[in-house]
N, CA, C and O atoms as CSV, one atom per row, in Angstrom:
chain,resi,resn,atom,element,x,y,z
A,1,GLU,N,N,71.502,70.891,78.196
A,1,GLU,CA,C,71.301,69.536,77.768
A,1,GLU,C,C,70.581,68.729,78.855
A,1,GLU,O,O,69.680,67.947,78.553
A,2,LEU,N,N,70.977,68.916,80.111
A,2,LEU,CA,C,70.297,68.217,81.204
A,2,LEU,C,C,68.851,68.669,81.330
A,2,LEU,O,O,67.973,67.879,81.676
A,3,GLU,N,N,68.606,69.950,81.047
A,3,GLU,CA,C,67.229,70.444,81.108
A,3,GLU,C,C,66.349,69.670,80.144
A,3,GLU,O,O,65.249,69.250,80.505
A,4,ARG,N,N,66.819,69.480,78.933
A,4,ARG,CA,C,66.036,68.740,77.944
A,4,ARG,C,C,65.873,67.284,78.359
A,4,ARG,O,O,64.793,66.709,78.224
A,5,HIS,N,N,66.948,66.695,78.862
A,5,HIS,CA,C,66.897,65.274,79.233
A,5,HIS,C,C,65.860,65.022,80.330
A,5,HIS,O,O,65.091,64.064,80.259
A,6,PHE,N,N,65.847,65.885,81.337
A,6,PHE,CA,C,64.932,65.682,82.464
A,6,PHE,C,C,63.625,66.449,82.310
A,6,PHE,O,O,62.740,66.321,83.156
A,7,GLY,N,N,63.484,67.230,81.268
A,7,GLY,CA,C,62.239,67.954,81.025
A,7,GLY,C,C,61.941,68.982,82.094
A,7,GLY,O,O,60.812,69.051,82.579
A,8,THR,N,N,62.918,69.780,82.473
A,8,THR,CA,C,62.736,70.777,83.518
A,8,THR,C,C,63.424,72.071,83.121
A,8,THR,O,O,64.026,72.169,82.052
A,9,ASP,N,N,63.325,73.064,84.000
A,9,ASP,CA,C,63.963,74.357,83.788
A,9,ASP,C,C,64.869,74.614,84.987
A,9,ASP,O,O,64.435,74.476,86.130
A,10,VAL,N,N,66.128,74.986,84.736
A,10,VAL,CA,C,67.091,75.200,85.814
A,10,VAL,C,C,66.650,76.337,86.721
A,10,VAL,O,O,66.877,76.284,87.929
A,11,ALA,N,N,66.040,77.335,86.174
A,11,ALA,CA,C,65.631,78.497,86.972
A,11,ALA,C,C,64.404,78.192,87.827
A,11,ALA,O,O,64.308,78.682,88.953
A,12,ARG,N,N,63.467,77.397,87.320
A,12,ARG,CA,C,62.218,77.144,88.055
A,12,ARG,C,C,62.195,75.794,88.761
A,12,ARG,O,O,61.428,75.609,89.706
A,13,GLY,N,N,63.004,74.868,88.330
A,13,GLY,CA,C,63.030,73.554,88.961
A,13,GLY,C,C,61.909,72.662,88.471
A,13,GLY,O,O,61.283,72.946,87.450
A,14,LEU,N,N,61.658,71.597,89.186
A,14,LEU,CA,C,60.620,70.639,88.823
A,14,LEU,C,C,59.247,71.167,89.197
A,14,LEU,O,O,59.094,71.942,90.142
A,15,THR,N,N,58.258,70.734,88.441
A,15,THR,CA,C,56.883,71.041,88.837
A,15,THR,C,C,56.504,70.080,89.955
A,15,THR,O,O,57.184,69.080,90.184
A,16,THR,N,N,55.438,70.385,90.634
A,16,THR,CA,C,54.972,69.513,91.718
A,16,THR,C,C,54.667,68.123,91.185
A,16,THR,O,O,54.988,67.118,91.818
A,17,LYS,N,N,54.051,68.079,90.026
A,17,LYS,CA,C,53.691,66.795,89.429
A,17,LYS,C,C,54.950,65.987,89.104
A,17,LYS,O,O,54.982,64.780,89.345
A,18,GLN,N,N,55.990,66.635,88.559
A,18,GLN,CA,C,57.244,65.946,88.252
A,18,GLN,C,C,57.933,65.467,89.531
A,18,GLN,O,O,58.449,64.351,89.587
A,19,ALA,N,N,57.934,66.318,90.550
A,19,ALA,CA,C,58.557,65.936,91.822
A,19,ALA,C,C,57.850,64.740,92.441
A,19,ALA,O,O,58.506,63.834,92.954
A,20,GLU,N,N,56.514,64.724,92.399
A,20,GLU,CA,C,55.757,63.591,92.943
A,20,GLU,C,C,56.022,62.326,92.143
A,20,GLU,O,O,56.133,61.240,92.712
A,21,ALA,N,N,56.123,62.462,90.821
A,21,ALA,CA,C,56.406,61.297,89.985
A,21,ALA,C,C,57.800,60.746,90.280
A,21,ALA,O,O,57.986,59.533,90.371
A,22,ASN,N,N,58.783,61.648,90.429
A,22,ASN,CA,C,60.147,61.210,90.751
A,22,ASN,C,C,60.205,60.534,92.121
A,22,ASN,O,O,60.891,59.527,92.294
A,23,LEU,N,N,59.489,61.086,93.083
A,23,LEU,CA,C,59.455,60.497,94.427
A,23,LEU,C,C,58.820,59.118,94.391
A,23,LEU,O,O,59.317,58.189,95.028
A,24,ALA,N,N,57.725,58.976,93.653
A,24,ALA,CA,C,57.063,57.673,93.558
A,24,ALA,C,C,57.953,56.663,92.839
A,24,ALA,O,O,57.985,55.490,93.210
A,25,ARG,N,N,58.673,57.111,91.814
A,25,ARG,CA,C,59.509,56.210,91.033
A,25,ARG,C,C,60.803,55.845,91.762
A,25,ARG,O,O,61.187,54.676,91.799
A,26,ASP,N,N,61.489,56.861,92.354
A,26,ASP,CA,C,62.827,56.651,92.920
A,26,ASP,C,C,62.872,56.562,94.437
A,26,ASP,O,O,63.870,56.107,94.995
A,27,GLY,N,N,61.827,56.981,95.105
A,27,GLY,CA,C,61.838,56.996,96.565
A,27,GLY,C,C,62.477,58.274,97.078
A,27,GLY,O,O,62.900,59.117,96.288
A,28,PRO,N,N,62.551,58.424,98.399
A,28,PRO,CA,C,63.118,59.646,98.979
A,28,PRO,C,C,64.611,59.777,98.672
A,28,PRO,O,O,65.307,58.784,98.459
A,29,ASN,N,N,65.077,61.001,98.655
A,29,ASN,CA,C,66.480,61.291,98.348
A,29,ASN,C,C,67.302,61.220,99.634
A,29,ASN,O,O,67.643,62.241,100.232
A,30,GLU,N,N,67.609,59.991,100.043
A,30,GLU,CA,C,68.419,59.800,101.253
A,30,GLU,C,C,69.257,58.542,101.106
A,30,GLU,O,O,68.911,57.616,100.373
A,31,LEU,N,N,70.355,58.540,101.818
A,31,LEU,CA,C,71.266,57.395,101.780
A,31,LEU,C,C,70.698,56.248,102.598
A,31,LEU,O,O,69.987,56.462,103.580
A,32,GLU,N,N,71.017,55.028,102.185
A,32,GLU,CA,C,70.602,53.867,102.967
A,32,GLU,C,C,71.470,53.775,104.214
A,32,GLU,O,O,72.684,53.971,104.163
A,33,LYS,N,N,70.830,53.475,105.323
A,33,LYS,CA,C,71.571,53.333,106.575
A,33,LYS,C,C,72.148,51.930,106.650
A,33,LYS,O,O,71.456,50.954,106.363
A,34,PRO,N,N,73.422,51.826,107.038
A,34,PRO,CA,C,74.006,50.486,107.168
A,34,PRO,C,C,73.350,49.754,108.336
A,34,PRO,O,O,72.940,50.386,109.310
A,35,PRO,N,N,73.248,48.433,108.247
A,35,PRO,CA,C,72.631,47.685,109.346
A,35,PRO,C,C,73.473,47.788,110.615
A,35,PRO,O,O,74.701,47.867,110.566
A,36,LYS,N,N,72.784,47.784,111.744
A,36,LYS,CA,C,73.495,47.838,113.027
A,36,LYS,C,C,74.176,46.499,113.274
A,36,LYS,O,O,73.605,45.445,112.994
A,37,PRO,N,N,75.404,46.544,113.803
A,37,PRO,CA,C,76.092,45.274,114.083
A,37,PRO,C,C,75.414,44.535,115.234
A,37,PRO,O,O,74.891,45.152,116.162
A,38,THR,N,N,75.431,43.213,115.158
A,38,THR,CA,C,74.839,42.394,116.212
A,38,THR,C,C,75.746,42.410,117.446
A,38,THR,O,O,76.901,42.831,117.377
A,39,LEU,N,N,75.214,41.955,118.551
A,39,LEU,CA,C,76.006,41.897,119.785
A,39,LEU,C,C,77.209,40.965,119.622
A,39,LEU,O,O,78.290,41.244,120.140
A,40,LEU,N,N,77.017,39.874,118.910
A,40,LEU,CA,C,78.128,38.948,118.685
A,40,LEU,C,C,79.218,39.624,117.865
A,40,LEU,O,O,80.403,39.468,118.158
A,41,MET,N,N,78.822,40.375,116.837
A,41,MET,CA,C,79.802,41.057,116.007
A,41,MET,C,C,80.549,42.119,116.813
A,41,MET,O,O,81.762,42.265,116.662
A,42,LEU,N,N,79.841,42.859,117.667
A,42,LEU,CA,C,80.488,43.849,118.525
A,42,LEU,C,C,81.499,43.173,119.458
A,42,LEU,O,O,82.596,43.689,119.672
A,43,PHE,N,N,81.122,42.020,120.009
A,43,PHE,CA,C,82.017,41.280,120.901
A,43,PHE,C,C,83.274,40.843,120.155
A,43,PHE,O,O,84.384,40.972,120.671
A,44,ILE,N,N,83.099,40.327,118.946
A,44,ILE,CA,C,84.247,39.876,118.153
A,44,ILE,C,C,85.136,41.059,117.779
A,44,ILE,O,O,86.362,40.947,117.803
A,45,LEU,N,N,84.524,42.190,117.435
A,45,LEU,CA,C,85.315,43.371,117.091
A,45,LEU,C,C,86.131,43.862,118.284
A,45,LEU,O,O,87.241,44.365,118.113
A,46,GLN,N,N,85.584,43.717,119.491
A,46,GLN,CA,C,86.317,44.110,120.692
A,46,GLN,C,C,87.567,43.253,120.882
A,46,GLN,O,O,88.583,43.730,121.388
A,47,LEU,N,N,87.486,41.987,120.475
A,47,LEU,CA,C,88.604,41.068,120.677
A,47,LEU,C,C,89.713,41.233,119.642
A,47,LEU,O,O,90.754,40.586,119.754
A,48,THR,N,N,89.513,42.079,118.644
A,48,THR,CA,C,90.526,42.210,117.593
A,48,THR,C,C,91.467,43.389,117.825
A,48,THR,O,O,92.354,43.627,117.005
A,49,GLY,N,N,91.300,44.123,118.904
A,49,GLY,CA,C,92.212,45.217,119.205
A,49,GLY,C,C,93.614,44.701,119.518
A,49,GLY,O,O,93.780,43.586,120.014
A,50,PHE,N,N,94.611,45.517,119.225
A,50,PHE,CA,C,96.005,45.092,119.394
A,50,PHE,C,C,96.308,44.686,120.832
A,50,PHE,O,O,96.917,43.639,121.055
A,51,VAL,N,N,95.901,45.482,121.804
A,51,VAL,CA,C,96.205,45.191,123.213
A,51,VAL,C,C,95.488,43.914,123.651
A,51,VAL,O,O,96.049,43.106,124.392
A,52,ILE,N,N,94.249,43.734,123.193
A,52,ILE,CA,C,93.493,42.538,123.570
A,52,ILE,C,C,94.174,41.291,122.995
A,52,ILE,O,O,94.324,40.288,123.693
A,53,VAL,N,N,94.580,41.354,121.740
A,53,VAL,CA,C,95.275,40.219,121.130
A,53,VAL,C,C,96.569,39.934,121.882
A,53,VAL,O,O,96.918,38.776,122.113
A,54,LEU,N,N,97.271,40.980,122.256
A,54,LEU,CA,C,98.516,40.813,123.011
A,54,LEU,C,C,98.244,40.133,124.356
A,54,LEU,O,O,98.990,39.242,124.762
A,55,LEU,N,N,97.192,40.543,125.037
A,55,LEU,CA,C,96.832,39.918,126.314
A,55,LEU,C,C,96.436,38.453,126.127
A,55,LEU,O,O,96.806,37.604,126.937
A,56,LEU,N,N,95.688,38.153,125.067
A,56,LEU,CA,C,95.293,36.762,124.822
A,56,LEU,C,C,96.504,35.892,124.511
A,56,LEU,O,O,96.569,34.742,124.945
A,57,VAL,N,N,97.457,36.430,123.769
A,57,VAL,CA,C,98.687,35.683,123.492
A,57,VAL,C,C,99.472,35.470,124.781
A,57,VAL,O,O,100.023,34.391,124.998
A,58,ALA,N,N,99.529,36.480,125.630
A,58,ALA,CA,C,100.232,36.341,126.910
A,58,ALA,C,C,99.565,35.294,127.792
A,58,ALA,O,O,100.243,34.512,128.458
A,59,ALA,N,N,98.229,35.282,127.794
A,59,ALA,CA,C,97.514,34.284,128.591
A,59,ALA,C,C,97.787,32.880,128.063
A,59,ALA,O,O,98.028,31.954,128.837
A,60,ALA,N,N,97.746,32.729,126.731
A,60,ALA,CA,C,98.016,31.412,126.145
A,60,ALA,C,C,99.451,30.975,126.427
A,60,ALA,O,O,99.698,29.806,126.720
A,61,ALA,N,N,100.396,31.908,126.341
A,61,ALA,CA,C,101.797,31.576,126.627
A,61,ALA,C,C,101.963,31.175,128.089
A,61,ALA,O,O,102.695,30.235,128.398
A,62,SER,N,N,101.289,31.881,128.983
A,62,SER,CA,C,101.392,31.554,130.400
A,62,SER,C,C,100.849,30.162,130.691
A,62,SER,O,O,101.453,29.394,131.440
A,63,ILE,N,N,99.718,29.846,130.099
A,63,ILE,CA,C,99.131,28.513,130.318
A,63,ILE,C,C,100.015,27.435,129.693
A,63,ILE,O,O,100.196,26.366,130.276
A,64,THR,N,N,100.564,27.711,128.513
A,64,THR,CA,C,101.438,26.733,127.855
A,64,THR,C,C,102.702,26.476,128.668
A,64,THR,O,O,103.097,25.327,128.868
A,65,VAL,N,N,103.328,27.546,129.132
A,65,VAL,CA,C,104.555,27.389,129.924
A,65,VAL,C,C,104.262,26.626,131.207
A,65,VAL,O,O,105.026,25.742,131.597
A,66,ASN,N,N,103.160,26.965,131.863
A,66,ASN,CA,C,102.833,26.263,133.108
A,66,ASN,C,C,102.380,24.834,132.853
A,66,ASN,O,O,102.557,23.966,133.708
A,67,GLY,N,N,101.794,24.581,131.680
A,67,GLY,CA,C,101.354,23.221,131.352
A,67,GLY,C,C,102.491,22.290,130.994
A,67,GLY,O,O,102.349,21.069,131.065
A,68,THR,N,N,103.609,22.859,130.613
A,68,THR,CA,C,104.757,22.020,130.251
A,68,THR,C,C,105.870,22.070,131.297
A,68,THR,O,O,106.896,21.406,131.147
A,69,GLY,N,N,105.671,22.843,132.337
A,69,GLY,CA,C,106.694,22.992,133.365
A,69,GLY,C,C,106.625,21.911,134.425
A,69,GLY,O,O,105.810,20.991,134.343
A,70,PRO,N,N,107.494,22.032,135.426
A,70,PRO,CA,C,107.560,21.006,136.477
A,70,PRO,C,C,106.321,21.005,137.383
A,70,PRO,O,O,106.042,19.996,138.031
A,71,ASN,N,N,105.576,22.111,137.438
A,71,ASN,CA,C,104.391,22.177,138.306
A,71,ASN,C,C,103.095,22.017,137.519
A,71,ASN,O,O,102.074,22.600,137.883
A,72,LYS,N,N,103.127,21.233,136.445
A,72,LYS,CA,C,101.944,21.132,135.600
A,72,LYS,C,C,100.760,20.453,136.284
A,72,LYS,O,O,99.626,20.615,135.835
A,73,GLU,N,N,100.988,19.718,137.329
A,73,GLU,CA,C,99.892,19.066,138.063
A,73,GLU,C,C,99.218,20.030,139.049
A,73,GLU,O,O,98.100,19.777,139.498
A,74,ASP,N,N,99.890,21.120,139.379
A,74,ASP,CA,C,99.365,22.093,140.341
A,74,ASP,C,C,98.395,23.040,139.628
A,74,ASP,O,O,98.786,23.769,138.717
A,75,ALA,N,N,97.129,23.022,140.052
A,75,ALA,CA,C,96.094,23.850,139.419
A,75,ALA,C,C,96.362,25.337,139.617
A,75,ALA,O,O,95.960,26.152,138.787
A,76,LEU,N,N,97.030,25.699,140.697
A,76,LEU,CA,C,97.299,27.111,140.966
A,76,LEU,C,C,98.306,27.712,139.985
A,76,LEU,O,O,98.385,28.934,139.861
A,77,SER,N,N,99.066,26.884,139.297
A,77,SER,CA,C,100.055,27.413,138.359
A,77,SER,C,C,99.397,28.000,137.105
A,77,SER,O,O,100.032,28.735,136.348
A,78,TYR,N,N,98.143,27.677,136.897
A,78,TYR,CA,C,97.422,28.180,135.726
A,78,TYR,C,C,96.629,29.460,136.016
A,78,TYR,O,O,95.980,29.995,135.117
A,79,THR,N,N,96.673,29.949,137.235
A,79,THR,CA,C,95.801,31.073,137.614
A,79,THR,C,C,96.126,32.362,136.858
A,79,THR,O,O,95.208,33.116,136.535
A,80,THR,N,N,97.372,32.635,136.571
A,80,THR,CA,C,97.716,33.880,135.872
A,80,THR,C,C,97.104,33.898,134.470
A,80,THR,O,O,96.449,34.865,134.081
A,81,GLY,N,N,97.322,32.835,133.732
A,81,GLY,CA,C,96.764,32.765,132.379
A,81,GLY,C,C,95.249,32.789,132.377
A,81,GLY,O,O,94.632,33.490,131.575
A,82,MET,N,N,94.651,32.023,133.276
A,82,MET,CA,C,93.188,31.991,133.348
A,82,MET,C,C,92.630,33.345,133.786
A,82,MET,O,O,91.586,33.773,133.292
A,83,ALA,N,N,93.311,34.016,134.703
A,83,ALA,CA,C,92.861,35.331,135.157
A,83,ALA,C,C,92.889,36.334,134.006
A,83,ALA,O,O,91.971,37.141,133.863
A,84,ILE,N,N,93.940,36.283,133.187
A,84,ILE,CA,C,94.002,37.188,132.037
A,84,ILE,C,C,92.860,36.909,131.073
A,84,ILE,O,O,92.214,37.843,130.596
A,85,PHE,N,N,92.598,35.634,130.776
A,85,PHE,CA,C,91.486,35.276,129.903
A,85,PHE,C,C,90.165,35.798,130.443
A,85,PHE,O,O,89.392,36.416,129.710
A,86,VAL,N,N,89.906,35.555,131.715
A,86,VAL,CA,C,88.642,35.973,132.326
A,86,VAL,C,C,88.488,37.499,132.279
A,86,VAL,O,O,87.416,38.007,131.951
A,87,ILE,N,N,89.533,38.206,132.601
A,87,ILE,CA,C,89.461,39.677,132.608
A,87,ILE,C,C,89.233,40.205,131.197
A,87,ILE,O,O,88.456,41.141,131.011
A,88,VAL,N,N,89.893,39.624,130.205
A,88,VAL,CA,C,89.692,40.070,128.816
A,88,VAL,C,C,88.253,39.814,128.380
A,88,VAL,O,O,87.633,40.679,127.762
A,89,ILE,N,N,87.719,38.647,128.692
A,89,ILE,CA,C,86.346,38.315,128.281
A,89,ILE,C,C,85.337,39.197,129.006
A,89,ILE,O,O,84.377,39.660,128.390
A,90,ILE,N,N,85.530,39.438,130.285
A,90,ILE,CA,C,84.602,40.284,131.047
A,90,ILE,C,C,84.654,41.726,130.542
A,90,ILE,O,O,83.626,42.393,130.434
A,91,ASN,N,N,85.847,42.189,130.240
A,91,ASN,CA,C,86.001,43.562,129.787
A,91,ASN,C,C,85.370,43.714,128.423
A,91,ASN,O,O,85.389,44.805,127.853
């Protein structure tokens, strides 16, 4: 039934003329390649890992605790949280 539908023979295959017509009509027989992710997308994907999210939460918690504590005026009290942020972004 497929032979009749496509006008070919299973044993001999397509003629050159049929193959050229199919190629011109349908294009090459290959899968489309997905687009490459942009640098921004790669950066965002890096930040969604479990350990990275955990580190960012720890940095935010450290800054929050130090910002509400008795030494909130001391700039050095924020160094742990800021250091974690910087290391995560650089990495």
